[in-house]
C-alpha positions in Angstrom: 147.1 144.9 186.5 147.2 142.8 189.7 145.4 144.7 193.2 149.2 144.9 195.1 152.1 145.3 191.8 148.9 148.7 190.7 149.3 149.4 194.7 152.9 149.8 194.3 153.8 151.4 190.8 150.1 154.0 191.7 152.1 155.0 194.8 156.0 155.2 194.1 155.7 157.2 190.8 153.6 159.6 193.0 156.1 159.4 195.4 158.8 160.0 192.9 157.0 163.6 191.0 157.1 164.3 195.4 160.8 163.7 196.1 161.1 165.9 193.0 158.9 169.1 194.9 160.5 168.4 197.8 164.0 169.3 196.1 162.6 171.9 193.9 161.2 174.1 196.9 163.3 173.1 199.5 161.4 171.3 201.8 163.2 169.5 204.6 162.4 166.0 205.3 162.6 164.1 208.5 164.6 166.4 211.6 162.1 165.7 213.6 161.8 161.8 215.6 157.4 162.0 215.3 158.2 163.3 211.2 159.7 160.7 210.7 157.3 158.1 212.9 154.3 159.3 211.3 155.8 158.6 207.9 156.1 155.4 209.3 152.5 155.0 210.6 151.0 156.7 208.1 152.7 154.3 205.0 151.3 151.2 206.6 147.9 152.6 207.7 146.9 155.4 204.3 148.6 153.5 201.8 149.5 149.6 202.2 146.5 148.0 204.4 143.8 151.1 203.3 145.0 151.4 199.3 146.4 147.1 199.6 142.8 146.2 201.0 140.2 148.4 198.4 142.6 147.1 195.3 142.5 143.8 197.0 138.4 143.1 197.9 137.6 145.0 194.7 137.7 142.1 192.8 135.1 140.4 194.2 132.9 144.2 195.7 131.1 145.9 193.1 132.4 149.4 193.1 129.5 150.6 194.7 128.8 148.3 197.8 133.4 149.9 198.7 132.2 152.9 198.1 129.9 152.5 201.6 131.6 150.6 202.7 134.7 153.3 202.7 132.4 155.3 203.4 132.3 154.4 206.7 135.7 156.3 207.7 134.1 159.5 208.9 132.0 157.7 211.9 135.7 156.3 212.2 137.3 159.2 212.1 134.7 160.8 215.0 135.2 157.9 216.7 138.8 157.8 217.1 138.7 161.4 216.7 136.7 161.5 220.7 139.3 159.8 222.2 142.6 161.1 221.1 142.0 164.9 219.5 141.2 167.0 223.1 139.7 169.3 221.1 136.6 167.1 218.9 134.4 165.9 221.3 131.7 164.0 220.1 128.7 165.6 219.5 125.5 164.7 218.5 124.8 167.3 215.5 128.0 165.3 214.3 126.6 161.7 214.7 123.8 162.3 213.1 124.7 164.2 210.4 127.7 161.3 209.8 125.1 158.8 209.8 122.2 161.0 207.2 125.8 161.3 205.6 126.5 157.0 205.5 122.5 156.6 205.0 122.6 158.5 201.4 125.7 157.0 199.8 123.8 153.3 200.8 120.3 154.1 198.5 122.9 155.9 195.8 125.0 152.3 195.2 121.6 149.8 196.9 121.4 148.1 193.8 125.2 146.7 194.2 124.3 146.0 198.1 121.9 143.5 196.8 124.3 141.7 195.6 126.5 141.5 199.0 125.7 137.7 198.6 128.2 136.7 195.8 130.1 134.5 195.7 133.5 135.7 197.3 131.5 139.1 198.8 130.8 138.8 201.9 134.4 137.8 203.1 136.0 140.2 201.2 133.6 143.3 201.9 134.0 142.2 205.6 137.3 142.7 205.4 137.0 145.6 203.4 136.3 147.3 206.6 139.4 147.6 207.8 140.4 150.8 204.6 138.5 153.0 206.4 139.7 152.2 210.1 143.5 152.5 209.1 142.9 155.7 207.1 140.7 157.1 210.0 143.9 155.9 212.8 146.5 157.3 210.5 144.3 160.8 209.7 143.5 161.1 213.4 147.7 161.2 214.2 148.6 163.5 211.6 146.3 166.0 212.9 147.1 164.8 216.8 151.0 164.4 215.6 151.3 166.4 212.5 151.5 170.3 213.0 154.3 171.9 211.6 154.8 168.6 209.5 155.2 169.5 205.7 152.5 168.3 203.9 155.0 167.4 201.4 156.5 164.9 203.8 153.3 164.1 205.0 152.9 161.8 201.7 156.7 161.6 199.1 158.1 159.4 202.0 155.2 156.9 203.7 154.1 156.4 199.2 157.5 155.8 198.8 157.9 153.2 202.5 154.0 151.9 200.3 155.9 151.2 196.8 158.1 149.5 198.7 156.1 147.0 201.3 153.3 146.6 198.0 155.9 145.9 195.6 157.4 143.0 198.2 154.7 141.7 198.2 153.6 141.4 195.0 157.1 139.7 194.2 156.5 137.4 197.3 152.9 136.7 194.9 154.3 136.4 191.8 152.4 139.5 190.4 154.4 140.5 188.4 154.6 138.2 186.5 151.0 139.0 184.9 151.7 143.2 184.4 150.7 144.7 181.4 151.0 147.7 181.0 149.2 149.2 177.5 148.0 152.5 176.8 144.4 152.6 178.7 146.2 151.4 182.3 148.7 153.5 182.0 146.8 156.4 181.8 145.1 155.4 184.3 147.6 154.8 186.3 149.3 157.7 185.9 145.4 159.9 186.7 145.8 157.4 189.7 149.3 158.9 190.3 149.1 162.6 190.0 146.3 164.0 190.3 144.2 161.0 192.5 148.1 160.3 194.8 149.5 163.9 194.4 147.4 166.4 194.5 144.8 164.9 197.0 146.9 163.8 199.4 148.9 166.7 199.4 145.4 169.6 199.6 143.8 166.8 202.3 147.1 167.1 205.2 147.5 170.5 204.1 143.1 171.0 205.1 143.8 168.8 207.9 146.4 171.1 209.8 143.9 174.5 209.4 140.1 171.8 210.2 138.8 169.8 212.7 139.7 165.7 212.0 136.1 165.0 212.3 134.9 168.2 209.8 137.3 166.6 206.7 136.5 163.3 206.5 133.9 164.7 205.7 134.7 164.9 202.1 134.2 161.0 201.7 130.5 161.6 201.5 131.1 163.7 198.7 132.8 161.6 196.3 129.9 158.3 195.0 128.4 161.8 195.0 131.1 163.5 192.6 131.1 159.8 190.8 127.8 158.9 189.6 127.1 162.9 188.6 130.1 162.5 186.2 129.2 159.3 185.5 125.6 161.0 184.4 127.5 163.6 182.0 130.1 162.1 180.2 129.4 158.3 179.8 125.1 158.8 179.3 124.2 156.6 182.8 120.8 157.7 183.7 120.1 159.5 187.2 117.5 157.9 189.2 114.6 159.0 191.4 117.2 156.5 194.3 120.3 158.0 193.2 119.1 162.1 193.1 117.1 161.0 196.8 120.8 159.4 197.9 122.5 162.2 196.9 120.1 164.8 199.4 120.2 162.9 201.5 124.7 163.4 201.5 124.4 167.1 201.2 122.2 166.8 203.9 124.3 165.1 206.2 127.3 166.7 205.7 125.2 170.1 205.8 124.5 168.4 209.6 127.7 167.6 210.6 129.7 171.0 209.5 127.2 173.0 210.9 128.4 174.8 214.5 131.2 176.3 216.1 133.1 177.8 213.6 137.1 176.8 213.2 140.0 178.6 215.0 141.5 181.3 212.5 145.7 180.6 212.1 
């Protein structure tokens, strides 16, 4: 499944499910101008640019290195929130925790970091840094201007935009001709579309309405730790000292950054 076509199919399925859920729950869509503006911004930044780059770059970049590069997401969120969100100014504690967490992810995947010099990897790795930057900008924009907008609205139409745009790019580059759906790729596609898109982003945007953007962004550090744990339990992958040390740093970094004043009650 080529990258652009894979993104298009994933978000097309997720969009259709979310629109059906919106109709079932009678969620109004697009009544406000800012809502429609956020559709476009989120669709382009979070789903077209970010996921398009991640899918494309992982043709050359090892998955571990990709996790390290995307774990710059909380750092980008912290910087952009400082500029755009009046209540989320940079605090030394948050910056320190984000840096410690990033260091932990780098330690976990240090073996993949050694492959940075492979053919095509340096350029793809550099481009892939645009993915967390685009996602961070979209998150801060939604936090700033998306209060009161239903999470289904913030996910359904933007995913539909991404499905159309990426599908058109896949057609222009001839990718659709090489799509082959077998049992394995179909199950992977459905998993990415339903738990990995519908469930994940509904929860994420709901939480974004209740938590600081900088605090919620720290979830990016949990992803590689969970992946390592699942790999050890289900795939018999070894838990080395490097992995345990890196995981401890991630937990310490998140605990440090998440500490401080409690969230305001809503």
